[in-house]
TITORSE-144430 format. One record per residue (C-alpha): x, y, z; residue number from 1; residue in one letter. Coordinates in steps of 0.05 Angstrom, whole numbers. Layout:
N
px=X, py=Y, pz=Z, pos=NUM, code=A
...
END
This chain:
446
px=-289, py=-494, pz=943, pos=1, code=M
px=-357, py=-517, pz=917, pos=2, code=T
px=-371, py=-540, pz=846, pos=3, code=H
px=-405, py=-473, pz=830, pos=4, code=D
px=-347, py=-431, pz=857, pos=5, code=Q
px=-285, py=-464, pz=828, pos=6, code=E
px=-254, py=-431, pz=768, pos=7, code=P
px=-281, py=-453, pz=700, pos=8, code=I
px=-256, py=-437, pz=631, pos=9, code=A
px=-283, py=-446, pz=560, pos=10, code=A
px=-277, py=-417, pz=491, pos=11, code=Q
px=-333, py=-366, pz=485, pos=12, code=A
px=-330, py=-358, pz=410, pos=13, code=T
px=-352, py=-410, pz=360, pos=14, code=A
px=-302, py=-464, pz=340, pos=15, code=P
px=-265, py=-452, pz=275, pos=16, code=G
px=-221, py=-397, pz=246, pos=17, code=K
px=-235, py=-323, pz=257, pos=18, code=G
px=-202, py=-257, pz=267, pos=19, code=G
px=-214, py=-259, pz=342, pos=20, code=I
px=-224, py=-315, pz=391, pos=21, code=G
px=-246, py=-307, pz=464, pos=22, code=V
px=-231, py=-352, pz=523, pos=23, code=V
px=-272, py=-337, pz=585, pos=24, code=R
px=-255, py=-353, pz=657, pos=25, code=V
px=-301, py=-347, pz=718, pos=26, code=S
px=-292, py=-363, pz=791, pos=27, code=G
px=-294, py=-337, pz=862, pos=28, code=V
px=-220, py=-319, pz=858, pos=29, code=D
px=-183, py=-322, pz=792, pos=30, code=I
px=-122, py=-280, pz=810, pos=31, code=S
px=-76, py=-341, pz=805, pos=32, code=A
px=-101, py=-353, pz=734, pos=33, code=V
px=-90, py=-281, pz=715, pos=34, code=A
px=-19, py=-279, pz=744, pos=35, code=H
px=-1, py=-345, pz=711, pos=36, code=G
px=-25, py=-322, pz=643, pos=37, code=L
px=-12, py=-247, pz=643, pos=38, code=L
px=37, py=-236, pz=700, pos=39, code=G
px=-13, py=-191, pz=735, pos=40, code=R
px=-86, py=-179, pz=750, pos=41, code=L
px=-111, py=-127, pz=700, pos=42, code=P
px=-147, py=-65, pz=724, pos=43, code=A
px=-222, py=-74, pz=730, pos=44, code=T
px=-261, py=-60, pz=666, pos=45, code=R
px=-200, py=-34, pz=628, pos=46, code=V
px=-181, py=-66, pz=562, pos=47, code=A
px=-108, py=-85, pz=573, pos=48, code=T
px=-59, py=-105, pz=518, pos=49, code=L
px=-23, py=-166, pz=543, pos=50, code=A
px=18, py=-227, pz=525, pos=51, code=H
px=-12, py=-294, pz=543, pos=52, code=F
px=44, py=-338, pz=570, pos=53, code=A
px=52, py=-413, pz=576, pos=54, code=D
px=82, py=-449, pz=636, pos=55, code=G
px=153, py=-431, pz=615, pos=56, code=H
px=138, py=-357, pz=605, pos=57, code=G
px=138, py=-362, pz=529, pos=58, code=A
px=83, py=-326, pz=493, pos=59, code=A
px=23, py=-366, pz=469, pos=60, code=I
px=-10, py=-306, pz=437, pos=61, code=D
px=-20, py=-232, pz=450, pos=62, code=H
px=-85, py=-195, pz=453, pos=63, code=G
px=-132, py=-159, pz=500, pos=64, code=V
px=-149, py=-179, pz=571, pos=65, code=A
px=-212, py=-155, pz=607, pos=66, code=L
px=-223, py=-166, pz=682, pos=67, code=F
px=-292, py=-158, pz=714, pos=68, code=F
px=-291, py=-158, pz=790, pos=69, code=K
px=-348, py=-194, pz=827, pos=70, code=A
px=-405, py=-180, pz=833, pos=71, code=P
px=-404, py=-134, pz=773, pos=72, code=H
px=-397, py=-187, pz=719, pos=73, code=S
px=-439, py=-232, pz=676, pos=74, code=Y
px=-435, py=-290, pz=725, pos=75, code=T
px=-432, py=-249, pz=789, pos=76, code=G
px=-362, py=-278, pz=801, pos=77, code=Q
px=-293, py=-254, pz=780, pos=78, code=D
px=-290, py=-260, pz=704, pos=79, code=V
px=-229, py=-256, pz=659, pos=80, code=L
px=-238, py=-251, pz=584, pos=81, code=E
px=-178, py=-264, pz=539, pos=82, code=L
px=-187, py=-238, pz=469, pos=83, code=Q
px=-135, py=-266, pz=423, pos=84, code=G
px=-129, py=-290, pz=351, pos=85, code=H
px=-183, py=-336, pz=328, pos=86, code=G
px=-142, py=-396, pz=304, pos=87, code=G
px=-165, py=-462, pz=333, pos=88, code=P
px=-94, py=-483, pz=354, pos=89, code=V
px=-80, py=-417, pz=390, pos=90, code=V
px=-147, py=-420, pz=425, pos=91, code=Q
px=-135, py=-492, pz=447, pos=92, code=Q
px=-66, py=-474, pz=474, pos=93, code=L
px=-95, py=-416, pz=513, pos=94, code=L
px=-152, py=-458, pz=541, pos=95, code=L
px=-103, py=-513, pz=560, pos=96, code=R
px=-61, py=-462, pz=598, pos=97, code=R
px=-122, py=-440, pz=638, pos=98, code=C
px=-134, py=-513, pz=657, pos=99, code=L
px=-62, py=-520, pz=679, pos=100, code=E
px=-72, py=-460, pz=725, pos=101, code=L
px=-129, py=-494, pz=763, pos=102, code=G
px=-190, py=-483, pz=720, pos=103, code=C
px=-235, py=-539, pz=698, pos=104, code=R
px=-270, py=-541, pz=631, pos=105, code=L
px=-338, py=-508, pz=636, pos=106, code=A
px=-400, py=-550, pz=625, pos=107, code=E
px=-451, py=-529, pz=573, pos=108, code=P
px=-488, py=-467, pz=597, pos=109, code=G
px=-448, py=-463, pz=662, pos=110, code=E
px=-431, py=-389, pz=656, pos=111, code=F
px=-505, py=-372, pz=649, pos=112, code=T
px=-523, py=-421, pz=704, pos=113, code=R
px=-476, py=-385, pz=751, pos=114, code=R
px=-508, py=-319, pz=730, pos=115, code=A
px=-575, py=-348, pz=750, pos=116, code=Y
px=-549, py=-377, pz=816, pos=117, code=L
px=-518, py=-309, pz=833, pos=118, code=N
px=-583, py=-271, pz=819, pos=119, code=D
px=-556, py=-236, pz=757, pos=120, code=K
px=-612, py=-267, pz=715, pos=121, code=L
px=-676, py=-304, pz=731, pos=122, code=D
px=-690, py=-370, pz=697, pos=123, code=L
px=-732, py=-342, pz=641, pos=124, code=A
px=-678, py=-291, pz=625, pos=125, code=Q
px=-625, py=-344, pz=626, pos=126, code=A
px=-664, py=-386, pz=576, pos=127, code=E
px=-671, py=-323, pz=533, pos=128, code=A
px=-595, py=-321, pz=525, pos=129, code=V
px=-597, py=-388, pz=488, pos=130, code=A
px=-659, py=-367, pz=449, pos=131, code=D
px=-625, py=-303, pz=426, pos=132, code=L
px=-564, py=-342, pz=402, pos=133, code=I
px=-609, py=-392, pz=365, pos=134, code=E
px=-659, py=-343, pz=337, pos=135, code=A
px=-677, py=-361, pz=265, pos=136, code=A
px=-705, py=-293, pz=246, pos=137, code=S
px=-698, py=-219, pz=264, pos=138, code=A
px=-767, py=-221, pz=296, pos=139, code=R
px=-749, py=-281, pz=339, pos=140, code=A
px=-684, py=-246, pz=360, pos=141, code=A
px=-723, py=-184, pz=381, pos=142, code=R
px=-771, py=-227, pz=421, pos=143, code=A
px=-714, py=-263, pz=455, pos=144, code=A
px=-680, py=-197, pz=472, pos=145, code=L
px=-745, py=-172, pz=504, pos=146, code=R
px=-745, py=-234, pz=548, pos=147, code=S
px=-671, py=-225, pz=564, pos=148, code=L
px=-685, py=-153, pz=584, pos=149, code=D
px=-736, py=-179, pz=634, pos=150, code=G
px=-801, py=-159, pz=602, pos=151, code=Q
px=-831, py=-230, pz=605, pos=152, code=F
px=-806, py=-239, pz=676, pos=153, code=S
px=-835, py=-172, pz=697, pos=154, code=A
px=-904, py=-193, pz=671, pos=155, code=E
px=-898, py=-260, pz=707, pos=156, code=V
px=-877, py=-225, pz=771, pos=157, code=H
px=-935, py=-176, pz=766, pos=158, code=G
px=-986, py=-232, pz=760, pos=159, code=L
px=-951, py=-271, pz=815, pos=160, code=R
px=-956, py=-211, pz=862, pos=161, code=E
px=-1030, py=-205, pz=848, pos=162, code=R
px=-1037, py=-279, pz=865, pos=163, code=L
px=-999, py=-268, pz=930, pos=164, code=V
px=-1047, py=-212, pz=949, pos=165, code=E
px=-1108, py=-256, pz=940, pos=166, code=V
px=-1074, py=-313, pz=976, pos=167, code=R
px=-1059, py=-268, pz=1034, pos=168, code=A
px=-1132, py=-247, pz=1040, pos=169, code=L
px=-1153, py=-319, pz=1035, pos=170, code=T
px=-1104, py=-344, pz=1087, pos=171, code=E
px=-1124, py=-287, pz=1134, pos=172, code=A
px=-1196, py=-310, pz=1131, pos=173, code=T
px=-1174, py=-381, pz=1148, pos=174, code=L
px=-1131, py=-357, pz=1205, pos=175, code=D
px=-1185, py=-314, pz=1236, pos=176, code=F
px=-1251, py=-351, pz=1225, pos=177, code=P
px=-1283, py=-315, pz=1284, pos=178, code=E
px=-1282, py=-250, pz=1245, pos=179, code=E
px=-1351, py=-236, pz=1217, pos=180, code=D
px=-1327, py=-216, pz=1149, pos=181, code=I
px=-1360, py=-231, pz=1083, pos=182, code=D
px=-1295, py=-249, pz=1051, pos=183, code=F
px=-1319, py=-254, pz=980, pos=184, code=I
px=-1354, py=-187, pz=979, pos=185, code=E
px=-1307, py=-145, pz=1022, pos=186, code=V
px=-1243, py=-170, pz=991, pos=187, code=A
px=-1271, py=-170, pz=920, pos=188, code=G
px=-1243, py=-239, pz=908, pos=189, code=V
px=-1285, py=-254, pz=847, pos=190, code=R
px=-1264, py=-191, pz=812, pos=191, code=G
px=-1191, py=-203, pz=830, pos=192, code=R
px=-1193, py=-275, pz=805, pos=193, code=L
px=-1229, py=-254, pz=741, pos=194, code=D
px=-1174, py=-204, pz=728, pos=195, code=G
px=-1120, py=-255, pz=743, pos=196, code=L
px=-1151, py=-306, pz=695, pos=197, code=A
px=-1155, py=-253, pz=641, pos=198, code=A
px=-1083, py=-231, pz=653, pos=199, code=G
px=-1054, py=-302, pz=654, pos=200, code=I
px=-1096, py=-320, pz=593, pos=201, code=G
px=-1071, py=-261, pz=553, pos=202, code=A
px=-998, py=-276, pz=571, pos=203, code=L
px=-1009, py=-349, pz=553, pos=204, code=L
px=-1036, py=-329, pz=485, pos=205, code=Q
px=-975, py=-286, pz=470, pos=206, code=R
px=-930, py=-340, pz=497, pos=207, code=A
px=-961, py=-391, pz=450, pos=208, code=R
px=-949, py=-344, pz=392, pos=209, code=Q
px=-878, py=-334, pz=415, pos=210, code=G
px=-867, py=-410, pz=421, pos=211, code=A
px=-890, py=-416, pz=349, pos=212, code=R
px=-843, py=-360, pz=329, pos=213, code=L
px=-786, py=-396, pz=363, pos=214, code=K
px=-800, py=-466, pz=337, pos=215, code=N
px=-828, py=-448, pz=269, pos=216, code=G
px=-881, py=-485, pz=230, pos=217, code=L
px=-870, py=-551, pz=194, pos=218, code=T
px=-912, py=-551, pz=130, pos=219, code=V
px=-915, py=-613, pz=87, pos=220, code=V
px=-937, py=-610, pz=14, pos=221, code=L
px=-977, py=-672, pz=-4, pos=222, code=A
px=-1023, py=-696, pz=-59, pos=223, code=G
px=-1024, py=-739, pz=-121, pos=224, code=R
px=-966, py=-735, pz=-170, pos=225, code=P
px=-959, py=-678, pz=-220, pos=226, code=N
px=-1005, py=-627, pz=-186, pos=227, code=V
px=-949, py=-576, pz=-175, pos=228, code=G
px=-922, py=-591, pz=-106, pos=229, code=K
px=-850, py=-580, pz=-127, pos=230, code=S
px=-869, py=-516, pz=-163, pos=231, code=S
px=-903, py=-492, pz=-100, pos=232, code=L
px=-841, py=-507, pz=-59, pos=233, code=L
px=-799, py=-468, pz=-108, pos=234, code=N
px=-848, py=-409, pz=-106, pos=235, code=A
px=-847, py=-408, pz=-30, pos=236, code=L
px=-771, py=-416, pz=-26, pos=237, code=A
px=-757, py=-366, pz=-81, pos=238, code=G
px=-708, py=-414, pz=-114, pos=239, code=E
px=-706, py=-477, pz=-156, pos=240, code=E
px=-703, py=-523, pz=-95, pos=241, code=A
px=-739, py=-581, pz=-129, pos=242, code=A
px=-738, py=-609, pz=-200, pos=243, code=I
px=-802, py=-594, pz=-238, pos=244, code=V
px=-822, py=-636, pz=-299, pos=245, code=T
px=-887, py=-659, pz=-330, pos=246, code=A
px=-869, py=-731, pz=-314, pos=247, code=V
px=-909, py=-759, pz=-255, pos=248, code=P
px=-866, py=-786, pz=-198, pos=249, code=G
px=-807, py=-739, pz=-210, pos=250, code=T
px=-800, py=-726, pz=-135, pos=251, code=T
px=-775, py=-791, pz=-103, pos=252, code=R
px=-753, py=-764, pz=-35, pos=253, code=D
px=-774, py=-711, pz=15, pos=254, code=A
px=-742, py=-644, pz=-1, pos=255, code=I
px=-741, py=-592, pz=55, pos=256, code=A
px=-728, py=-517, pz=54, pos=257, code=R
px=-734, py=-466, pz=110, pos=258, code=S
px=-763, py=-399, pz=93, pos=259, code=I
px=-783, py=-338, pz=133, pos=260, code=S
px=-851, py=-303, pz=127, pos=261, code=I
px=-856, py=-240, pz=169, pos=262, code=D
px=-806, py=-268, pz=218, pos=263, code=G
px=-837, py=-337, pz=223, pos=264, code=L
px=-792, py=-395, pz=204, pos=265, code=A
px=-830, py=-444, pz=161, pos=266, code=I
px=-800, py=-511, pz=145, pos=267, code=H
px=-831, py=-533, pz=79, pos=268, code=V
px=-826, py=-606, pz=59, pos=269, code=V
px=-841, py=-628, pz=-12, pos=270, code=D
px=-858, py=-701, pz=-17, pos=271, code=T
px=-868, py=-756, pz=-67, pos=272, code=A
px=-938, py=-759, pz=-97, pos=273, code=G
px=-987, py=-806, pz=-62, pos=274, code=L
px=-1008, py=-862, pz=-109, pos=275, code=R
px=-1002, py=-937, pz=-120, pos=276, code=D
px=-937, py=-954, pz=-155, pos=277, code=T
px=-895, py=-1014, pz=-175, pos=278, code=D
px=-832, py=-971, pz=-177, pos=279, code=D
px=-790, py=-993, pz=-117, pos=280, code=E
px=-754, py=-926, pz=-110, pos=281, code=V
px=-818, py=-886, pz=-115, pos=282, code=E
px=-851, py=-931, pz=-64, pos=283, code=A
px=-796, py=-916, pz=-14, pos=284, code=I
px=-807, py=-842, pz=-27, pos=285, code=G
px=-882, py=-850, pz=-14, pos=286, code=I
px=-866, py=-885, pz=51, pos=287, code=G
px=-824, py=-825, pz=72, pos=288, code=R
px=-882, py=-780, pz=52, pos=289, code=T
px=-928, py=-815, pz=101, pos=290, code=R
px=-876, py=-808, pz=157, pos=291, code=R
px=-867, py=-733, pz=141, pos=292, code=A
px=-943, py=-724, pz=144, pos=293, code=L
px=-945, py=-752, pz=214, pos=294, code=E
px=-894, py=-699, pz=238, pos=295, code=R
px=-928, py=-640, pz=203, pos=296, code=A
px=-958, py=-580, pz=239, pos=297, code=D
px=-998, py=-566, pz=175, pos=298, code=L
px=-1010, py=-605, pz=111, pos=299, code=V
px=-1021, py=-569, pz=46, pos=300, code=L
px=-1062, py=-616, pz=3, pos=301, code=H
px=-1044, py=-594, pz=-67, pos=302, code=V
px=-1090, py=-609, pz=-125, pos=303, code=M
px=-1104, py=-579, pz=-193, pos=304, code=E
px=-1153, py=-521, pz=-196, pos=305, code=A
px=-1222, py=-539, pz=-222, pos=306, code=G
px=-1216, py=-611, pz=-202, pos=307, code=G
px=-1227, py=-656, pz=-143, pos=308, code=D
px=-1214, py=-723, pz=-174, pos=309, code=T
px=-1221, py=-793, pz=-146, pos=310, code=E
px=-1145, py=-795, pz=-143, pos=311, code=T
px=-1145, py=-730, pz=-102, pos=312, code=D
px=-1195, py=-760, pz=-54, pos=313, code=R
px=-1154, py=-824, pz=-49, pos=314, code=A
px=-1092, py=-782, pz=-33, pos=315, code=A
px=-1131, py=-744, pz=20, pos=316, code=A
px=-1154, py=-809, pz=52, pos=317, code=A
px=-1081, py=-829, pz=63, pos=318, code=E
px=-1066, py=-766, pz=103, pos=319, code=M
px=-1065, py=-776, pz=179, pos=320, code=P
px=-1129, py=-752, pz=214, pos=321, code=P
px=-1123, py=-698, pz=266, pos=322, code=G
px=-1068, py=-658, pz=231, pos=323, code=I
px=-1092, py=-589, pz=207, pos=324, code=P
px=-1100, py=-588, pz=132, pos=325, code=R
px=-1107, py=-533, pz=79, pos=326, code=L
px=-1126, py=-548, pz=7, pos=327, code=T
px=-1086, py=-512, pz=-46, pos=328, code=V
px=-1120, py=-508, pz=-114, pos=329, code=A
px=-1060, py=-498, pz=-159, pos=330, code=N
px=-1053, py=-480, pz=-234, pos=331, code=K
px=-1107, py=-427, pz=-238, pos=332, code=I
px=-1066, py=-398, pz=-295, pos=333, code=D
px=-1092, py=-457, pz=-336, pos=334, code=A
px=-1165, py=-451, pz=-315, pos=335, code=T
px=-1171, py=-375, pz=-316, pos=336, code=G
px=-1196, py=-372, pz=-244, pos=337, code=E
px=-1180, py=-313, pz=-200, pos=338, code=A
px=-1136, py=-322, pz=-139, pos=339, code=P
px=-1174, py=-325, pz=-74, pos=340, code=G
px=-1186, py=-360, pz=-9, pos=341, code=I
px=-1251, py=-391, pz=15, pos=342, code=E
px=-1253, py=-429, pz=80, pos=343, code=G
px=-1202, py=-485, pz=77, pos=344, code=E
px=-1183, py=-474, pz=4, pos=345, code=R
px=-1133, py=-427, pz=-29, pos=346, code=V
px=-1133, py=-416, pz=-104, pos=347, code=R
px=-1066, py=-397, pz=-134, pos=348, code=L
px=-1015, py=-408, pz=-188, pos=349, code=S
px=-946, py=-430, pz=-166, pos=350, code=A
px=-923, py=-417, pz=-238, pos=351, code=K
px=-944, py=-344, pz=-242, pos=352, code=T
px=-943, py=-332, pz=-165, pos=353, code=H
px=-1015, py=-306, pz=-168, pos=354, code=A
px=-1046, py=-317, pz=-100, pos=355, code=G
px=-981, py=-334, pz=-65, pos=356, code=M
px=-990, py=-274, pz=-19, pos=357, code=D
px=-1056, py=-304, pz=3, pos=358, code=L
px=-1022, py=-370, pz=20, pos=359, code=L
px=-968, py=-334, pz=60, pos=360, code=R
px=-1020, py=-295, pz=99, pos=361, code=A
px=-1058, py=-358, pz=113, pos=362, code=E
px=-995, py=-393, pz=139, pos=363, code=L
px=-985, py=-335, pz=187, pos=364, code=L
px=-1057, py=-340, pz=209, pos=365, code=R
px=-1052, py=-415, pz=220, pos=366, code=R
px=-989, py=-403, pz=262, pos=367, code=A
px=-1028, py=-353, pz=304, pos=368, code=G
px=-981, py=-296, pz=284, pos=369, code=L
px=-1025, py=-257, pz=236, pos=370, code=E
px=-1031, py=-187, pz=265, pos=371, code=G
px=-987, py=-204, pz=324, pos=372, code=A
px=-950, py=-144, pz=351, pos=373, code=G
px=-880, py=-134, pz=376, pos=374, code=E
px=-897, py=-155, pz=447, pos=375, code=D
px=-887, py=-230, pz=436, pos=376, code=L
px=-845, py=-269, pz=485, pos=377, code=V
px=-802, py=-326, pz=461, pos=378, code=L
px=-833, py=-378, pz=507, pos=379, code=A
px=-813, py=-450, pz=516, pos=380, code=R
px=-857, py=-511, pz=527, pos=381, code=E
px=-845, py=-509, pz=602, pos=382, code=R
px=-868, py=-436, pz=605, pos=383, code=H
px=-932, py=-455, pz=568, pos=384, code=L
px=-943, py=-514, pz=615, pos=385, code=A
px=-934, py=-470, pz=676, pos=386, code=A
px=-980, py=-415, pz=651, pos=387, code=L
px=-1033, py=-467, pz=632, pos=388, code=E
px=-1028, py=-498, pz=702, pos=389, code=A
px=-1034, py=-429, pz=735, pos=390, code=A
px=-1094, py=-411, pz=692, pos=391, code=L
px=-1128, py=-477, pz=707, pos=392, code=A
px=-1118, py=-467, pz=782, pos=393, code=A
px=-1146, py=-397, pz=781, pos=394, code=V
px=-1206, py=-420, pz=742, pos=395, code=R
px=-1216, py=-477, pz=792, pos=396, code=A
px=-1215, py=-425, pz=848, pos=397, code=A
px=-1268, py=-385, pz=810, pos=398, code=L
px=-1310, py=-447, pz=803, pos=399, code=A
px=-1310, py=-454, pz=878, pos=400, code=Q
px=-1343, py=-386, pz=883, pos=401, code=L
px=-1400, py=-410, pz=841, pos=402, code=D
px=-1419, py=-464, pz=890, pos=403, code=G
px=-1474, py=-455, pz=942, pos=404, code=P
px=-1422, py=-451, pz=999, pos=405, code=A
px=-1353, py=-428, pz=975, pos=406, code=P
px=-1298, py=-469, pz=1008, pos=407, code=A
px=-1244, py=-419, pz=1027, pos=408, code=I
px=-1195, py=-476, pz=1041, pos=409, code=E
px=-1202, py=-502, pz=970, pos=410, code=L
px=-1195, py=-432, pz=941, pos=411, code=I
px=-1131, py=-422, pz=981, pos=412, code=A
px=-1103, py=-488, pz=956, pos=413, code=E
px=-1117, py=-472, pz=883, pos=414, code=E
px=-1083, py=-404, pz=891, pos=415, code=L
px=-1023, py=-438, pz=922, pos=416, code=R
px=-1018, py=-485, pz=862, pos=417, code=V
px=-1024, py=-425, pz=815, pos=418, code=A
px=-969, py=-387, pz=850, pos=419, code=Q
px=-922, py=-447, pz=849, pos=420, code=E
px=-934, py=-454, pz=774, pos=421, code=A
px=-916, py=-381, pz=763, pos=422, code=M
px=-854, py=-389, pz=807, pos=423, code=N
px=-828, py=-444, pz=763, pos=424, code=R
px=-824, py=-398, pz=703, pos=425, code=I
px=-773, py=-350, pz=733, pos=426, code=T
px=-740, py=-400, pz=779, pos=427, code=G
px=-763, py=-380, pz=848, pos=428, code=E
px=-781, py=-453, pz=854, pos=429, code=F
px=-742, py=-504, pz=814, pos=430, code=G
px=-708, py=-571, pz=824, pos=431, code=A
px=-635, py=-584, pz=808, pos=432, code=D
px=-654, py=-635, pz=755, pos=433, code=D
px=-695, py=-581, pz=719, pos=434, code=L
px=-635, py=-534, pz=720, pos=435, code=L
px=-590, py=-588, pz=694, pos=436, code=G
px=-637, py=-602, pz=636, pos=437, code=E
px=-644, py=-528, pz=618, pos=438, code=I
px=-571, py=-508, pz=620, pos=439, code=F
px=-546, py=-574, pz=591, pos=440, code=G
px=-575, py=-552, pz=524, pos=441, code=R
px=-533, py=-489, pz=521, pos=442, code=F
px=-469, py=-484, pz=481, pos=443, code=C
px=-404, py=-490, pz=518, pos=444, code=I
px=-375, py=-422, pz=535, pos=445, code=G
px=-443, py=-392, pz=549, pos=446, code=K
END
């Protein structure tokens, strides 16, 4: 029996105490496991009240057993689910009994890997299982569910089929050079490639938005001391997450809070004020500020409204170049200015919350999610890389058409590269080491 066919078992519910705990078994033939535990093989897809027995016939627990006959199961193999009480000791005893009956402990993600190998899910859908479990917001969960339902895969397959059609026309021209056919005009290759580039580009844009929705946005609050960074963190978090005083240098360490704005997870980091100091503890905090700035997706440079002092400019000079930055002019309640946004500057009051809605909208815009609909896909970095590679190859094929003598061989090669890139998304083409990396990040029991 091969590694992917032998019976595996794992606790499918999270570790800890709960009303119900589930142990899941999957394999090509798990009748011996069922008889050893339950004394019989339950009827297919019927919830059966049963006692779970140890090797001496004594009851470990009692609960509900569910049997799913291959191929009509999550993994495509025989699957037995044992729903008992959720105590950790009981669950461990039940799992140990499954191992005694010939199962081995499942590896992380192995149930979903078997579902993929048995054509129950494609690779993008399999990854969506983990994304749905790990979703940090309702919007991210809905996007993951759309991918799990196959909407992302269907779009990828549609674009791939269009690529195959153009490849077929191209290869036919190469195979029959004696045919006097104006390939470009008759087959409408330019129009087809233009359409493919537009389609892949649109999917890539939505995938980038979905990746941001999945990973969230790391926003670091920086600036000189006493400009209201901690007050701004509290206003964004909706709680007193940081101590606020009129004493400069109150914040000595980075303080992080995760918030959600319209379904986008934003990881806000309040930092020690940037300035020269002889205070050893504050200096350590400023060092941590610099490290946090280097990891930021966006820096909010906080300063007092109505001022752009030499100290503010010195703080700005310490911020790493190349990281997107937005200036926040805080404390407009003291200057009497109206809240507003102009270019790279937002005027607001963290104290009265005036203008905070403008900042939240700008954060969404910076994340690329402002106005995004409910058709986002929760893409991963490898999906983005594959779509980018496919788009680049299609554009390279189009560039060949702009030459004085289009090289059909080069067009065909670029289209082959584009198709292979699309194949990698759903798993039509994928190496074992890639599968190991993907499923190795799943939780055990899934």
